[in-house]
mmCIF file of the N, C-alpha and C atoms, coordinates in Angstrom:
data_MODEL
# 
_entry.id   MODEL 
# 
loop_
_atom_site.group_PDB 
_atom_site.id 
_atom_site.type_symbol 
_atom_site.label_atom_id 
_atom_site.label_alt_id 
_atom_site.label_comp_id 
_atom_site.label_asym_id 
_atom_site.label_entity_id 
_atom_site.label_seq_id 
_atom_site.pdbx_PDB_ins_code 
_atom_site.Cartn_x 
_atom_site.Cartn_y 
_atom_site.Cartn_z 
_atom_site.occupancy 
_atom_site.B_iso_or_equiv 
_atom_site.pdbx_formal_charge 
_atom_site.auth_seq_id 
_atom_site.auth_comp_id 
_atom_site.auth_asym_id 
_atom_site.auth_atom_id 
_atom_site.pdbx_PDB_model_num 
ATOM 1   N N  . MET A 1 1  ? 131.314 129.971 70.574  1.00 0.00 ? 1  MET A N  1 
ATOM 2   C CA . MET A 1 1  ? 130.308 128.964 70.442  1.00 0.00 ? 1  MET A CA 1 
ATOM 3   C C  . MET A 1 1  ? 131.020 127.719 71.411  1.00 0.00 ? 1  MET A C  1 
ATOM 4   N N  . GLU A 1 2  ? 132.007 127.260 70.667  1.00 0.00 ? 2  GLU A N  1 
ATOM 5   C CA . GLU A 1 2  ? 132.540 125.971 71.219  1.00 0.00 ? 2  GLU A CA 1 
ATOM 6   C C  . GLU A 1 2  ? 133.189 126.311 72.773  1.00 0.00 ? 2  GLU A C  1 
ATOM 7   N N  . ALA A 1 3  ? 133.196 127.335 73.241  1.00 0.00 ? 3  ALA A N  1 
ATOM 8   C CA . ALA A 1 3  ? 133.761 127.734 74.558  1.00 0.00 ? 3  ALA A CA 1 
ATOM 9   C C  . ALA A 1 3  ? 132.223 127.548 75.429  1.00 0.00 ? 3  ALA A C  1 
ATOM 10  N N  . ARG A 1 4  ? 130.854 128.323 74.755  1.00 0.00 ? 4  ARG A N  1 
ATOM 11  C CA . ARG A 1 4  ? 129.614 127.939 75.556  1.00 0.00 ? 4  ARG A CA 1 
ATOM 12  C C  . ARG A 1 4  ? 129.345 126.654 75.505  1.00 0.00 ? 4  ARG A C  1 
ATOM 13  N N  . LEU A 1 5  ? 129.595 125.728 74.628  1.00 0.00 ? 5  LEU A N  1 
ATOM 14  C CA . LEU A 1 5  ? 128.962 124.525 74.331  1.00 0.00 ? 5  LEU A CA 1 
ATOM 15  C C  . LEU A 1 5  ? 130.068 123.661 75.397  1.00 0.00 ? 5  LEU A C  1 
ATOM 16  N N  . THR A 1 6  ? 131.000 124.139 75.513  1.00 0.00 ? 6  THR A N  1 
ATOM 17  C CA . THR A 1 6  ? 132.067 123.482 76.764  1.00 0.00 ? 6  THR A CA 1 
ATOM 18  C C  . THR A 1 6  ? 131.399 123.739 78.362  1.00 0.00 ? 6  THR A C  1 
ATOM 19  N N  . GLU A 1 7  ? 131.165 124.788 78.501  1.00 0.00 ? 7  GLU A N  1 
ATOM 20  C CA . GLU A 1 7  ? 130.628 125.230 79.447  1.00 0.00 ? 7  GLU A CA 1 
ATOM 21  C C  . GLU A 1 7  ? 129.356 124.754 79.962  1.00 0.00 ? 7  GLU A C  1 
ATOM 22  N N  . THR A 1 8  ? 128.483 124.616 79.058  1.00 0.00 ? 8  THR A N  1 
ATOM 23  C CA . THR A 1 8  ? 127.206 124.253 79.259  1.00 0.00 ? 8  THR A CA 1 
ATOM 24  C C  . THR A 1 8  ? 127.213 122.445 79.183  1.00 0.00 ? 8  THR A C  1 
ATOM 25  N N  . ILE A 1 9  ? 128.035 121.730 78.949  1.00 0.00 ? 9  ILE A N  1 
ATOM 26  C CA . ILE A 1 9  ? 128.131 120.334 79.135  1.00 0.00 ? 9  ILE A CA 1 
ATOM 27  C C  . ILE A 1 9  ? 128.935 120.314 80.511  1.00 0.00 ? 9  ILE A C  1 
ATOM 28  N N  . ARG A 1 10 ? 129.617 120.962 80.852  1.00 0.00 ? 10 ARG A N  1 
ATOM 29  C CA . ARG A 1 10 ? 130.353 120.897 82.256  1.00 0.00 ? 10 ARG A CA 1 
ATOM 30  C C  . ARG A 1 10 ? 129.379 121.666 83.345  1.00 0.00 ? 10 ARG A C  1 
ATOM 31  N N  . SER A 1 11 ? 128.480 122.313 83.063  1.00 0.00 ? 11 SER A N  1 
ATOM 32  C CA . SER A 1 11 ? 127.753 122.718 83.941  1.00 0.00 ? 11 SER A CA 1 
ATOM 33  C C  . SER A 1 11 ? 126.311 121.651 84.299  1.00 0.00 ? 11 SER A C  1 
ATOM 34  N N  . THR A 1 12 ? 126.133 120.877 82.655  1.00 0.00 ? 12 THR A N  1 
ATOM 35  C CA . THR A 1 12 ? 125.352 119.831 83.028  1.00 0.00 ? 12 THR A CA 1 
ATOM 36  C C  . THR A 1 12 ? 125.789 118.650 83.611  1.00 0.00 ? 12 THR A C  1 
ATOM 37  N N  . GLN A 1 13 ? 127.120 118.152 83.502  1.00 0.00 ? 13 GLN A N  1 
ATOM 38  C CA . GLN A 1 13 ? 127.871 117.248 84.321  1.00 0.00 ? 13 GLN A CA 1 
ATOM 39  C C  . GLN A 1 13 ? 127.887 117.322 85.720  1.00 0.00 ? 13 GLN A C  1 
ATOM 40  N N  . THR A 1 14 ? 128.125 118.652 86.236  1.00 0.00 ? 14 THR A N  1 
ATOM 41  C CA . THR A 1 14 ? 127.970 118.980 87.469  1.00 0.00 ? 14 THR A CA 1 
ATOM 42  C C  . THR A 1 14 ? 126.766 118.561 88.218  1.00 0.00 ? 14 THR A C  1 
ATOM 43  N N  . GLU A 1 15 ? 125.747 119.268 87.243  1.00 0.00 ? 15 GLU A N  1 
ATOM 44  C CA . GLU A 1 15 ? 124.046 118.973 87.829  1.00 0.00 ? 15 GLU A CA 1 
ATOM 45  C C  . GLU A 1 15 ? 124.099 117.859 88.200  1.00 0.00 ? 15 GLU A C  1 
ATOM 46  N N  . LEU A 1 16 ? 124.384 116.833 86.992  1.00 0.00 ? 16 LEU A N  1 
ATOM 47  C CA . LEU A 1 16 ? 124.061 115.548 87.008  1.00 0.00 ? 16 LEU A CA 1 
ATOM 48  C C  . LEU A 1 16 ? 124.751 114.985 88.258  1.00 0.00 ? 16 LEU A C  1 
ATOM 49  N N  . GLU A 1 17 ? 126.240 115.376 88.820  1.00 0.00 ? 17 GLU A N  1 
ATOM 50  C CA . GLU A 1 17 ? 126.765 114.555 89.315  1.00 0.00 ? 17 GLU A CA 1 
ATOM 51  C C  . GLU A 1 17 ? 125.767 114.767 91.005  1.00 0.00 ? 17 GLU A C  1 
ATOM 52  N N  . ALA A 1 18 ? 125.303 115.991 91.188  1.00 0.00 ? 18 ALA A N  1 
ATOM 53  C CA . ALA A 1 18 ? 124.889 116.474 92.165  1.00 0.00 ? 18 ALA A CA 1 
ATOM 54  C C  . ALA A 1 18 ? 123.553 115.609 92.157  1.00 0.00 ? 18 ALA A C  1 
ATOM 55  N N  . ARG A 1 19 ? 122.878 115.443 91.300  1.00 0.00 ? 19 ARG A N  1 
ATOM 56  C CA . ARG A 1 19 ? 121.777 114.775 91.680  1.00 0.00 ? 19 ARG A CA 1 
ATOM 57  C C  . ARG A 1 19 ? 121.805 113.254 91.784  1.00 0.00 ? 19 ARG A C  1 
ATOM 58  N N  . LEU A 1 20 ? 122.888 112.648 91.039  1.00 0.00 ? 20 LEU A N  1 
ATOM 59  C CA . LEU A 1 20 ? 123.502 111.676 91.392  1.00 0.00 ? 20 LEU A CA 1 
ATOM 60  C C  . LEU A 1 20 ? 123.807 111.405 92.857  1.00 0.00 ? 20 LEU A C  1 
ATOM 61  N N  . ILE A 1 21 ? 124.757 111.869 93.396  1.00 0.00 ? 21 ILE A N  1 
ATOM 62  C CA . ILE A 1 21 ? 125.005 112.242 94.921  1.00 0.00 ? 21 ILE A CA 1 
ATOM 63  C C  . ILE A 1 21 ? 124.112 112.150 95.710  1.00 0.00 ? 21 ILE A C  1 
ATOM 64  N N  . GLU A 1 22 ? 122.876 112.815 95.507  1.00 0.00 ? 22 GLU A N  1 
ATOM 65  C CA . GLU A 1 22 ? 121.770 113.199 96.098  1.00 0.00 ? 22 GLU A CA 1 
ATOM 66  C C  . GLU A 1 22 ? 120.932 111.651 96.028  1.00 0.00 ? 22 GLU A C  1 
ATOM 67  N N  . LYS A 1 23 ? 120.640 110.946 94.914  1.00 0.00 ? 23 LYS A N  1 
ATOM 68  C CA . LYS A 1 23 ? 119.984 110.104 94.818  1.00 0.00 ? 23 LYS A CA 1 
ATOM 69  C C  . LYS A 1 23 ? 120.652 108.926 95.751  1.00 0.00 ? 23 LYS A C  1 
ATOM 70  N N  . MET A 1 24 ? 121.865 108.575 95.464  1.00 0.00 ? 24 MET A N  1 
ATOM 71  C CA . MET A 1 24 ? 122.661 107.618 96.249  1.00 0.00 ? 24 MET A CA 1 
ATOM 72  C C  . MET A 1 24 ? 122.745 107.770 97.866  1.00 0.00 ? 24 MET A C  1 
ATOM 73  N N  . ARG A 1 25 ? 122.516 109.140 98.108  1.00 0.00 ? 25 ARG A N  1 
ATOM 74  C CA . ARG A 1 25 ? 122.387 109.194 99.933  1.00 0.00 ? 25 ARG A CA 1 
ATOM 75  C C  . ARG A 1 25 ? 120.777 108.807 100.409 1.00 0.00 ? 25 ARG A C  1 
ATOM 76  N N  . ASP A 1 26 ? 120.304 109.412 99.265  1.00 0.00 ? 26 ASP A N  1 
ATOM 77  C CA . ASP A 1 26 ? 118.918 108.548 99.290  1.00 0.00 ? 26 ASP A CA 1 
ATOM 78  C C  . ASP A 1 26 ? 118.502 107.263 99.651  1.00 0.00 ? 26 ASP A C  1 
ATOM 79  N N  . MET A 1 27 ? 119.278 106.595 98.462  1.00 0.00 ? 27 MET A N  1 
ATOM 80  C CA . MET A 1 27 ? 119.305 105.235 98.558  1.00 0.00 ? 27 MET A CA 1 
ATOM 81  C C  . MET A 1 27 ? 119.852 104.517 99.970  1.00 0.00 ? 27 MET A C  1 
ATOM 82  N N  . GLN A 1 28 ? 120.971 105.305 100.213 1.00 0.00 ? 28 GLN A N  1 
ATOM 83  C CA . GLN A 1 28 ? 121.719 104.709 101.423 1.00 0.00 ? 28 GLN A CA 1 
ATOM 84  C C  . GLN A 1 28 ? 121.103 104.844 102.729 1.00 0.00 ? 28 GLN A C  1 
ATOM 85  N N  . THR A 1 29 ? 120.070 106.149 102.763 1.00 0.00 ? 29 THR A N  1 
ATOM 86  C CA . THR A 1 29 ? 119.255 106.305 103.983 1.00 0.00 ? 29 THR A CA 1 
ATOM 87  C C  . THR A 1 29 ? 118.414 105.114 104.111 1.00 0.00 ? 29 THR A C  1 
ATOM 88  N N  . GLU A 1 30 ? 117.586 104.690 102.906 1.00 0.00 ? 30 GLU A N  1 
ATOM 89  C CA . GLU A 1 30 ? 116.280 103.915 102.770 1.00 0.00 ? 30 GLU A CA 1 
ATOM 90  C C  . GLU A 1 30 ? 117.034 102.517 103.302 1.00 0.00 ? 30 GLU A C  1 
ATOM 91  N N  . LEU A 1 31 ? 117.994 102.401 102.764 1.00 0.00 ? 31 LEU A N  1 
ATOM 92  C CA . LEU A 1 31 ? 118.919 100.862 103.081 1.00 0.00 ? 31 LEU A CA 1 
ATOM 93  C C  . LEU A 1 31 ? 119.189 100.870 104.780 1.00 0.00 ? 31 LEU A C  1 
ATOM 94  N N  . LEU A 1 32 ? 119.373 101.855 105.349 1.00 0.00 ? 32 LEU A N  1 
ATOM 95  C CA . LEU A 1 32 ? 119.745 101.885 106.700 1.00 0.00 ? 32 LEU A CA 1 
ATOM 96  C C  . LEU A 1 32 ? 118.422 102.004 107.506 1.00 0.00 ? 32 LEU A C  1 
ATOM 97  N N  . ARG A 1 33 ? 117.478 102.425 106.961 1.00 0.00 ? 33 ARG A N  1 
ATOM 98  C CA . ARG A 1 33 ? 116.230 102.442 107.715 1.00 0.00 ? 33 ARG A CA 1 
ATOM 99  C C  . ARG A 1 33 ? 115.650 101.140 107.739 1.00 0.00 ? 33 ARG A C  1 
ATOM 100 N N  . GLY A 1 34 ? 115.662 100.199 106.374 1.00 0.00 ? 34 GLY A N  1 
ATOM 101 C CA . GLY A 1 34 ? 115.466 99.179  106.413 1.00 0.00 ? 34 GLY A CA 1 
ATOM 102 C C  . GLY A 1 34 ? 116.050 97.990  107.164 1.00 0.00 ? 34 GLY A C  1 
ATOM 103 N N  . PHE A 1 35 ? 117.569 98.125  107.362 1.00 0.00 ? 35 PHE A N  1 
ATOM 104 C CA . PHE A 1 35 ? 118.347 97.332  108.317 1.00 0.00 ? 35 PHE A CA 1 
ATOM 105 C C  . PHE A 1 35 ? 117.897 97.420  109.584 1.00 0.00 ? 35 PHE A C  1 
ATOM 106 N N  . ALA A 1 36 ? 117.482 98.820  110.188 1.00 0.00 ? 36 ALA A N  1 
ATOM 107 C CA . ALA A 1 36 ? 117.403 99.279  111.564 1.00 0.00 ? 36 ALA A CA 1 
ATOM 108 C C  . ALA A 1 36 ? 115.882 98.429  111.750 1.00 0.00 ? 36 ALA A C  1 
ATOM 109 N N  . ALA A 1 37 ? 114.833 98.581  110.939 1.00 0.00 ? 37 ALA A N  1 
ATOM 110 C CA . ALA A 1 37 ? 113.299 97.631  110.944 1.00 0.00 ? 37 ALA A CA 1 
ATOM 111 C C  . ALA A 1 37 ? 113.508 96.539  111.400 1.00 0.00 ? 37 ALA A C  1 
ATOM 112 N N  . PHE A 1 38 ? 114.495 95.948  110.318 1.00 0.00 ? 38 PHE A N  1 
ATOM 113 C CA . PHE A 1 38 ? 114.735 94.220  110.445 1.00 0.00 ? 38 PHE A CA 1 
ATOM 114 C C  . PHE A 1 38 ? 115.615 94.105  111.584 1.00 0.00 ? 38 PHE A C  1 
ATOM 115 N N  . SER A 1 39 ? 116.517 94.785  112.153 1.00 0.00 ? 39 SER A N  1 
ATOM 116 C CA . SER A 1 39 ? 117.208 94.551  113.333 1.00 0.00 ? 39 SER A CA 1 
ATOM 117 C C  . SER A 1 39 ? 116.343 94.593  114.686 1.00 0.00 ? 39 SER A C  1 
ATOM 118 N N  . GLU A 1 40 ? 115.222 95.623  114.543 1.00 0.00 ? 40 GLU A N  1 
ATOM 119 C CA . GLU A 1 40 ? 114.287 95.431  116.115 1.00 0.00 ? 40 GLU A CA 1 
ATOM 120 C C  . GLU A 1 40 ? 113.629 94.362  116.397 1.00 0.00 ? 40 GLU A C  1 
ATOM 121 N N  . GLY A 1 41 ? 113.000 93.645  114.903 1.00 0.00 ? 41 GLY A N  1 
ATOM 122 C CA . GLY A 1 41 ? 112.423 92.559  115.055 1.00 0.00 ? 41 GLY A CA 1 
ATOM 123 C C  . GLY A 1 41 ? 113.129 91.278  115.397 1.00 0.00 ? 41 GLY A C  1 
ATOM 124 N N  . GLN A 1 42 ? 114.599 91.342  114.969 1.00 0.00 ? 42 GLN A N  1 
ATOM 125 C CA . GLN A 1 42 ? 115.189 90.463  115.452 1.00 0.00 ? 42 GLN A CA 1 
ATOM 126 C C  . GLN A 1 42 ? 115.701 90.739  116.975 1.00 0.00 ? 42 GLN A C  1 
ATOM 127 N N  . THR A 1 43 ? 115.917 91.691  117.296 1.00 0.00 ? 43 THR A N  1 
ATOM 128 C CA . THR A 1 43 ? 116.425 91.848  118.620 1.00 0.00 ? 43 THR A CA 1 
ATOM 129 C C  . THR A 1 43 ? 114.975 91.271  119.538 1.00 0.00 ? 43 THR A C  1 
ATOM 130 N N  . ILE A 1 44 ? 113.880 91.711  119.090 1.00 0.00 ? 44 ILE A N  1 
ATOM 131 C CA . ILE A 1 44 ? 112.555 91.132  120.246 1.00 0.00 ? 44 ILE A CA 1 
ATOM 132 C C  . ILE A 1 44 ? 112.752 89.930  120.097 1.00 0.00 ? 44 ILE A C  1 
ATOM 133 N N  . ARG A 1 45 ? 112.696 89.056  118.798 1.00 0.00 ? 45 ARG A N  1 
ATOM 134 C CA . ARG A 1 45 ? 112.881 87.516  118.642 1.00 0.00 ? 45 ARG A CA 1 
ATOM 135 C C  . ARG A 1 45 ? 113.841 87.156  119.782 1.00 0.00 ? 45 ARG A C  1 
ATOM 136 N N  . LEU A 1 46 ? 115.086 87.600  119.590 1.00 0.00 ? 46 LEU A N  1 
ATOM 137 C CA . LEU A 1 46 ? 116.327 87.413  120.347 1.00 0.00 ? 46 LEU A CA 1 
ATOM 138 C C  . LEU A 1 46 ? 115.644 87.119  121.992 1.00 0.00 ? 46 LEU A C  1 
ATOM 139 N N  . ARG A 1 47 ? 115.250 88.296  122.261 1.00 0.00 ? 47 ARG A N  1 
ATOM 140 C CA . ARG A 1 47 ? 114.420 88.718  124.046 1.00 0.00 ? 47 ARG A CA 1 
ATOM 141 C C  . ARG A 1 47 ? 113.890 87.768  124.019 1.00 0.00 ? 47 ARG A C  1 
ATOM 142 N N  . LYS A 1 48 ? 112.680 87.351  123.357 1.00 0.00 ? 48 LYS A N  1 
ATOM 143 C CA . LYS A 1 48 ? 111.909 85.963  123.545 1.00 0.00 ? 48 LYS A CA 1 
ATOM 144 C C  . LYS A 1 48 ? 112.501 84.870  123.590 1.00 0.00 ? 48 LYS A C  1 
ATOM 145 N N  . VAL A 1 49 ? 113.583 84.314  122.912 1.00 0.00 ? 49 VAL A N  1 
ATOM 146 C CA . VAL A 1 49 ? 114.095 83.064  122.845 1.00 0.00 ? 49 VAL A CA 1 
ATOM 147 C C  . VAL A 1 49 ? 114.833 83.316  124.213 1.00 0.00 ? 49 VAL A C  1 
ATOM 148 N N  . GLU A 1 50 ? 115.621 84.299  124.735 1.00 0.00 ? 50 GLU A N  1 
ATOM 149 C CA . GLU A 1 50 ? 116.274 84.451  125.720 1.00 0.00 ? 50 GLU A CA 1 
ATOM 150 C C  . GLU A 1 50 ? 115.249 84.100  127.137 1.00 0.00 ? 50 GLU A C  1 
ATOM 151 N N  . ALA A 1 51 ? 114.172 84.410  126.816 1.00 0.00 ? 51 ALA A N  1 
ATOM 152 C CA . ALA A 1 51 ? 113.401 84.724  128.049 1.00 0.00 ? 51 ALA A CA 1 
ATOM 153 C C  . ALA A 1 51 ? 112.788 83.202  128.311 1.00 0.00 ? 51 ALA A C  1 
ATOM 154 N N  . ASP A 1 52 ? 112.404 82.373  126.976 1.00 0.00 ? 52 ASP A N  1 
ATOM 155 C CA . ASP A 1 52 ? 112.040 81.437  126.984 1.00 0.00 ? 52 ASP A CA 1 
ATOM 156 C C  . ASP A 1 52 ? 112.941 80.342  127.650 1.00 0.00 ? 52 ASP A C  1 
ATOM 157 N N  . GLN A 1 53 ? 114.425 80.528  127.652 1.00 0.00 ? 53 GLN A N  1 
ATOM 158 C CA . GLN A 1 53 ? 115.408 79.807  127.884 1.00 0.00 ? 53 GLN A CA 1 
ATOM 159 C C  . GLN A 1 53 ? 115.155 79.724  129.376 1.00 0.00 ? 53 GLN A C  1 
ATOM 160 N N  . SER A 1 54 ? 115.109 80.767  129.449 1.00 0.00 ? 54 SER A N  1 
ATOM 161 C CA . SER A 1 54 ? 115.550 81.064  131.236 1.00 0.00 ? 54 SER A CA 1 
ATOM 162 C C  . SER A 1 54 ? 114.240 80.812  131.690 1.00 0.00 ? 54 SER A C  1 
ATOM 163 N N  . ASN A 1 55 ? 113.021 80.638  131.059 1.00 0.00 ? 55 ASN A N  1 
ATOM 164 C CA . ASN A 1 55 ? 111.909 80.066  132.134 1.00 0.00 ? 55 ASN A CA 1 
ATOM 165 C C  . ASN A 1 55 ? 111.961 78.358  132.209 1.00 0.00 ? 55 ASN A C  1 
ATOM 166 N N  . LEU A 1 56 ? 112.436 78.073  130.605 1.00 0.00 ? 56 LEU A N  1 
ATOM 167 C CA . LEU A 1 56 ? 112.555 76.741  130.620 1.00 0.00 ? 56 LEU A CA 1 
ATOM 168 C C  . LEU A 1 56 ? 113.913 76.132  131.992 1.00 0.00 ? 56 LEU A C  1 
ATOM 169 N N  . ASP A 1 57 ? 114.918 77.076  132.108 1.00 0.00 ? 57 ASP A N  1 
ATOM 170 C CA . ASP A 1 57 ? 115.834 76.326  132.747 1.00 0.00 ? 57 ASP A CA 1 
ATOM 171 C C  . ASP A 1 57 ? 114.951 76.639  134.593 1.00 0.00 ? 57 ASP A C  1 
ATOM 172 N N  . ALA A 1 58 ? 114.410 77.583  134.597 1.00 0.00 ? 58 ALA A N  1 
ATOM 173 C CA . ALA A 1 58 ? 113.722 77.556  135.963 1.00 0.00 ? 58 ALA A CA 1 
ATOM 174 C C  . ALA A 1 58 ? 112.748 76.690  136.310 1.00 0.00 ? 58 ALA A C  1 
ATOM 175 N N  . ALA A 1 59 ? 112.118 76.057  135.165 1.00 0.00 ? 59 ALA A N  1 
ATOM 176 C CA . ALA A 1 59 ? 111.099 74.725  135.005 1.00 0.00 ? 59 ALA A CA 1 
ATOM 177 C C  . ALA A 1 59 ? 112.098 73.693  135.261 1.00 0.00 ? 59 ALA A C  1 
ATOM 178 N N  . LEU A 1 60 ? 113.007 73.259  134.836 1.00 0.00 ? 60 LEU A N  1 
ATOM 179 C CA . LEU A 1 60 ? 113.918 72.021  134.960 1.00 0.00 ? 60 LEU A CA 1 
ATOM 180 C C  . LEU A 1 60 ? 114.592 72.417  136.233 1.00 0.00 ? 60 LEU A C  1 
ATOM 181 N N  . SER A 1 61 ? 114.959 73.270  136.675 1.00 0.00 ? 61 SER A N  1 
ATOM 182 C CA . SER A 1 61 ? 115.513 73.543  138.203 1.00 0.00 ? 61 SER A CA 1 
ATOM 183 C C  . SER A 1 61 ? 114.589 73.075  139.108 1.00 0.00 ? 61 SER A C  1 
ATOM 184 N N  . GLY A 1 62 ? 113.236 73.461  139.135 1.00 0.00 ? 62 GLY A N  1 
ATOM 185 C CA . GLY A 1 62 ? 112.164 73.155  139.759 1.00 0.00 ? 62 GLY A CA 1 
ATOM 186 C C  . GLY A 1 62 ? 111.665 71.789  139.952 1.00 0.00 ? 62 GLY A C  1 
ATOM 187 N N  . ARG A 1 63 ? 112.060 71.132  138.688 1.00 0.00 ? 63 ARG A N  1 
ATOM 188 C CA . ARG A 1 63 ? 111.543 69.804  138.684 1.00 0.00 ? 63 ARG A CA 1 
ATOM 189 C C  . ARG A 1 63 ? 112.520 68.732  139.157 1.00 0.00 ? 63 ARG A C  1 
ATOM 190 N N  . VAL A 1 64 ? 113.610 69.424  138.965 1.00 0.00 ? 64 VAL A N  1 
ATOM 191 C CA . VAL A 1 64 ? 114.811 68.515  139.637 1.00 0.00 ? 64 VAL A CA 1 
ATOM 192 C C  . VAL A 1 64 ? 114.869 68.481  141.096 1.00 0.00 ? 64 VAL A C  1 
ATOM 193 N N  . ASN A 1 65 ? 114.406 69.746  141.458 1.00 0.00 ? 65 ASN A N  1 
ATOM 194 C CA . ASN A 1 65 ? 114.189 69.912  143.165 1.00 0.00 ? 65 ASN A CA 1 
ATOM 195 C C  . ASN A 1 65 ? 113.213 68.551  143.644 1.00 0.00 ? 65 ASN A C  1 
ATOM 196 N N  . VAL A 1 66 ? 112.279 68.759  142.870 1.00 0.00 ? 66 VAL A N  1 
ATOM 197 C CA . VAL A 1 66 ? 111.020 68.015  143.375 1.00 0.00 ? 66 VAL A CA 1 
ATOM 198 C C  . VAL A 1 66 ? 111.320 66.583  143.086 1.00 0.00 ? 66 VAL A C  1 
ATOM 199 N N  . LEU A 1 67 ? 112.324 66.066  142.404 1.00 0.00 ? 67 LEU A N  1 
ATOM 200 C CA . LEU A 1 67 ? 112.525 64.795  141.945 1.00 0.00 ? 67 LEU A CA 1 
ATOM 201 C C  . LEU A 1 67 ? 113.632 64.394  143.151 1.00 0.00 ? 67 LEU A C  1 
ATOM 202 N N  . GLU A 1 68 ? 114.604 65.520  143.588 1.00 0.00 ? 68 GLU A N  1 
ATOM 203 C CA . GLU A 1 68 ? 115.317 65.308  144.840 1.00 0.00 ? 68 GLU A CA 1 
ATOM 204 C C  . GLU A 1 68 ? 115.201 65.049  145.846 1.00 0.00 ? 68 GLU A C  1 
ATOM 205 N N  . ARG A 1 69 ? 113.773 65.941  146.348 1.00 0.00 ? 69 ARG A N  1 
ATOM 206 C CA . ARG A 1 69 ? 112.975 65.767  147.456 1.00 0.00 ? 69 ARG A CA 1 
ATOM 207 C C  . ARG A 1 69 ? 112.350 64.501  147.621 1.00 0.00 ? 69 ARG A C  1 
ATOM 208 N N  . ARG A 1 70 ? 111.866 63.854  146.392 1.00 0.00 ? 70 ARG A N  1 
ATOM 209 C CA . ARG A 1 70 ? 111.099 62.538  146.715 1.00 0.00 ? 70 ARG A CA 1 
ATOM 210 C C  . ARG A 1 70 ? 112.197 61.534  146.943 1.00 0.00 ? 70 ARG A C  1 
ATOM 211 N N  . LEU A 1 71 ? 113.237 61.505  146.254 1.00 0.00 ? 71 LEU A N  1 
ATOM 212 C CA . LEU A 1 71 ? 114.177 60.695  146.273 1.00 0.00 ? 71 LEU A CA 1 
ATOM 213 C C  . LEU A 1 71 ? 114.793 60.730  147.612 1.00 0.00 ? 71 LEU A C  1 
ATOM 214 N N  . LEU A 1 72 ? 115.210 61.722  148.163 1.00 0.00 ? 72 LEU A N  1 
ATOM 215 C CA . LEU A 1 72 ? 115.288 61.967  149.811 1.00 0.00 ? 72 LEU A CA 1 
ATOM 216 C C  . LEU A 1 72 ? 114.110 61.067  150.798 1.00 0.00 ? 72 LEU A C  1 
ATOM 217 N N  . GLU A 1 73 ? 112.968 61.418  150.386 1.00 0.00 ? 73 GLU A N  1 
ATOM 218 C CA . GLU A 1 73 ? 111.832 60.808  151.249 1.00 0.00 ? 73 GLU A CA 1 
ATOM 219 C C  . GLU A 1 73 ? 111.796 59.189  151.258 1.00 0.00 ? 73 GLU A C  1 
ATOM 220 N N  . ILE A 1 74 ? 112.145 58.781  150.011 1.00 0.00 ? 74 ILE A N  1 
ATOM 221 C CA . ILE A 1 74 ? 112.126 57.253  149.759 1.00 0.00 ? 74 ILE A CA 1 
ATOM 222 C C  . ILE A 1 74 ? 113.412 56.879  150.231 1.00 0.00 ? 74 ILE A C  1 
ATOM 223 N N  . GLU A 1 75 ? 114.360 57.648  150.587 1.00 0.00 ? 75 GLU A N  1 
ATOM 224 C CA . GLU A 1 75 ? 115.691 56.945  150.933 1.00 0.00 ? 75 GLU A CA 1 
ATOM 225 C C  . GLU A 1 75 ? 115.603 56.975  152.345 1.00 0.00 ? 75 GLU A C  1 
ATOM 226 N N  . LEU A 1 76 ? 114.843 58.076  153.109 1.00 0.00 ? 76 LEU A N  1 
ATOM 227 C CA . LEU A 1 76 ? 114.641 58.282  154.562 1.00 0.00 ? 76 LEU A CA 1 
ATOM 228 C C  . LEU A 1 76 ? 113.725 56.999  154.936 1.00 0.00 ? 76 LEU A C  1 
ATOM 229 N N  . ARG A 1 77 ? 112.639 56.401  153.954 1.00 0.00 ? 77 ARG A N  1 
ATOM 230 C CA . ARG A 1 77 ? 111.819 55.510  154.110 1.00 0.00 ? 77 ARG A CA 1 
ATOM 231 C C  . ARG A 1 77 ? 112.347 54.243  154.645 1.00 0.00 ? 77 ARG A C  1 
ATOM 232 N N  . LEU A 1 78 ? 113.469 53.908  153.792 1.00 0.00 ? 78 LEU A N  1 
ATOM 233 C CA . LEU A 1 78 ? 113.998 52.833  153.483 1.00 0.00 ? 78 LEU A CA 1 
ATOM 234 C C  . LEU A 1 78 ? 115.471 52.575  154.452 1.00 0.00 ? 78 LEU A C  1 
ATOM 235 N N  . GLY A 1 79 ? 115.587 53.730  155.006 1.00 0.00 ? 79 GLY A N  1 
ATOM 236 C CA . GLY A 1 79 ? 116.583 53.876  155.783 1.00 0.00 ? 79 GLY A CA 1 
ATOM 237 C C  . GLY A 1 79 ? 118.015 53.795  155.123 1.00 0.00 ? 79 GLY A C  1 
ATOM 238 N N  . LEU A 1 80 ? 118.213 54.436  154.177 1.00 0.00 ? 80 LEU A N  1 
ATOM 239 C CA . LEU A 1 80 ? 119.474 54.312  153.684 1.00 0.00 ? 80 LEU A CA 1 
ATOM 240 C C  . LEU A 1 80 ? 120.109 55.882  153.987 1.00 0.00 ? 80 LEU A C  1 
ATOM 241 N N  . VAL A 1 81 ? 119.863 56.857  154.610 1.00 0.00 ? 81 VAL A N  1 
ATOM 242 C CA . VAL A 1 81 ? 120.089 58.040  154.979 1.00 0.00 ? 81 VAL A CA 1 
ATOM 243 C C  . VAL A 1 81 ? 120.337 57.974  156.106 1.00 0.00 ? 81 VAL A C  1 
ATOM 244 N N  . GLY A 1 82 ? 121.662 58.723  156.581 1.00 0.00 ? 82 GLY A N  1 
ATOM 245 C CA . GLY A 1 82 ? 122.074 59.109  158.163 1.00 0.00 ? 82 GLY A CA 1 
ATOM 246 C C  . GLY A 1 82 ? 122.625 57.586  158.849 1.00 0.00 ? 82 GLY A C  1 
ATOM 247 N N  . GLY A 1 83 ? 123.338 56.769  158.074 1.00 0.00 ? 83 GLY A N  1 
ATOM 248 C CA . GLY A 1 83 ? 124.237 56.071  158.409 1.00 0.00 ? 83 GLY A CA 1 
ATOM 249 C C  . GLY A 1 83 ? 123.615 55.279  159.385 1.00 0.00 ? 83 GLY A C  1 
ATOM 250 N N  . LYS A 1 84 ? 122.161 54.536  159.175 1.00 0.00 ? 84 LYS A N  1 
ATOM 251 C CA . LYS A 1 84 ? 121.459 53.589  159.865 1.00 0.00 ? 84 LYS A CA 1 
ATOM 252 C C  . LYS A 1 84 ? 121.699 52.118  158.958 1.00 0.00 ? 84 LYS A C  1 
# 
């Protein structure tokens, strides 16, 4: 009788361990899925920020070019360019 009780306890313990391991793996999977979803959103936001920065750089370069062209026109009118 004692042997049967010991065997029953061991069997139950083994089953509980297996169920616990399975639940832990399920939790791990859910966490990884959550992190993956969060990561995708962050990647999209980062790409948008990079695109916005690139657009801002292009716009600033364009504005600087316009200012340089205007300054050159003023210098030409005043005779400050070309060694005059």
